[in-house]
VEXDREN-2710 file (C-alpha; in Angstrom, 1 decimal):
% VEXDREN-2710
k/r/px/py/pz
1/MET/-20.9/-16.9/-11.8
2/GLY/-17.2/-17.0/-11.4
3/VAL/-15.2/-15.3/-8.6
4/ARG/-13.5/-12.1/-9.6
5/ASN/-9.6/-12.5/-9.0
6/VAL/-8.6/-9.2/-7.6
7/THR/-4.9/-8.5/-7.4
8/MET/-3.1/-7.4/-4.2
9/GLU/-2.3/-4.1/-6.1
10/GLN/-5.9/-3.5/-6.6
11/ARG/-6.8/-4.2/-3.1
12/ILE/-4.2/-1.7/-1.8
13/PHE/-5.2/0.9/-4.3
14/ALA/-9.1/0.4/-3.3
15/ARG/-8.5/0.3/0.4
16/LEU/-6.3/3.5/0.4
17/THR/-8.7/5.2/-1.9
18/GLY/-11.7/4.4/0.1
19/ALA/-10.2/5.3/3.5
20/LEU/-7.9/8.3/2.7
21/ASP/-9.5/10.1/-0.4
22/PRO/-6.0/10.8/-1.8
23/THR/-5.2/13.4/-4.3
24/ALA/-2.4/11.3/-5.6
25/LEU/-1.8/7.5/-5.2
26/ASP/0.8/5.3/-6.9
27/VAL/0.9/1.7/-6.2
28/VAL/3.8/-0.3/-7.8
29/ASP/4.4/-3.9/-7.4
30/GLU/8.1/-4.5/-7.0
31/SER/7.9/-8.2/-6.1
32/ASP/10.0/-9.2/-9.0
33/ARG/13.0/-7.3/-7.4
34/HIS/12.7/-9.3/-4.3
35/ALA/12.7/-12.9/-5.6
36/GLY/14.5/-15.1/-3.2
37/HIS/14.3/-12.7/-0.3
38/ALA/12.3/-13.1/2.7
39/GLY/8.6/-13.1/2.2
40/SER/8.7/-13.4/-1.6
41/ARG/6.5/-16.1/-3.2
42/PRO/6.0/-17.4/-6.7
43/GLY/3.6/-15.1/-8.7
44/GLY/4.7/-11.9/-6.7
45/GLY/2.2/-9.7/-4.9
46/THR/4.4/-9.5/-1.9
47/HIS/6.5/-6.2/-2.0
48/TYR/5.1/-2.9/-3.0
49/ARG/6.1/0.8/-3.3
50/VAL/3.4/3.2/-2.4
51/ARG/3.3/7.0/-2.8
52/ILE/0.2/8.6/-1.4
53/VAL/-0.8/12.4/-0.9
54/SER/-3.9/12.8/1.4
55/ALA/-5.2/15.7/3.4
56/ARG/-5.8/13.0/6.1
57/PHE/-2.1/13.3/6.8
58/GLU/-2.1/16.9/7.7
59/ARG/-0.8/17.5/11.2
60/ARG/0.3/13.9/11.6
61/SER/3.7/12.8/12.0
62/ARG/5.5/10.4/9.6
63/VAL/5.2/7.7/12.2
64/GLU/1.4/8.3/12.7
65/ARG/0.9/8.4/8.7
66/HIS/2.7/5.2/8.4
67/ARG/0.8/3.5/11.2
68/LEU/-2.4/4.6/9.7
69/VAL/-1.7/3.2/6.3
70/TYR/-0.4/0.0/7.8
71/ASP/-3.5/-0.3/10.0
72/LEU/-5.7/0.0/6.8
73/LEU/-3.8/-2.6/5.1
74/ALA/-3.9/-5.2/7.9
75/ALA/-6.0/-7.7/5.9
76/GLU/-3.6/-7.5/3.0
77/PHE/-0.6/-8.1/5.4
78/ALA/-2.3/-11.1/6.7
79/ASP/-3.0/-12.4/3.2
80/GLY/0.6/-12.3/2.0
81/LEU/1.6/-8.6/1.6
82/HIS/5.2/-8.7/3.1
83/ALA/6.8/-5.4/2.6
84/LEU/5.7/-1.8/1.9
85/ALA/7.9/1.0/0.8
86/LEU/5.8/4.0/1.7
87/VAL/5.8/7.7/1.1
88/ALA/2.9/9.6/2.7
89/LYS/2.5/13.3/2.4
90/ALA/-0.1/15.9/2.9
91/PRO/-1.1/18.1/0.0
92/GLY/1.5/20.8/-0.6
93/GLU/4.4/19.0/1.1
94/PRO/7.4/18.4/-1.2
END
């Protein structure tokens, strides 16, 4: 039986979905735009743009929201995720 090759994008999506039950979640690999920059590596999987809407962000500051997401993705950062452009909103926020 082979080992399933899960992409970093899939890992991010699964981790955030499981922990934050988002009403909207977009995970976009932008690694190709960062070739040659710090943290980039052949094959990508290092730079992502995430937009997430979750009720878990209600009554939390922007810093608290970002800290929560970064903490949830600690294993991914340890495994090669280098940069995350993050927009974290509560439902109903513009």
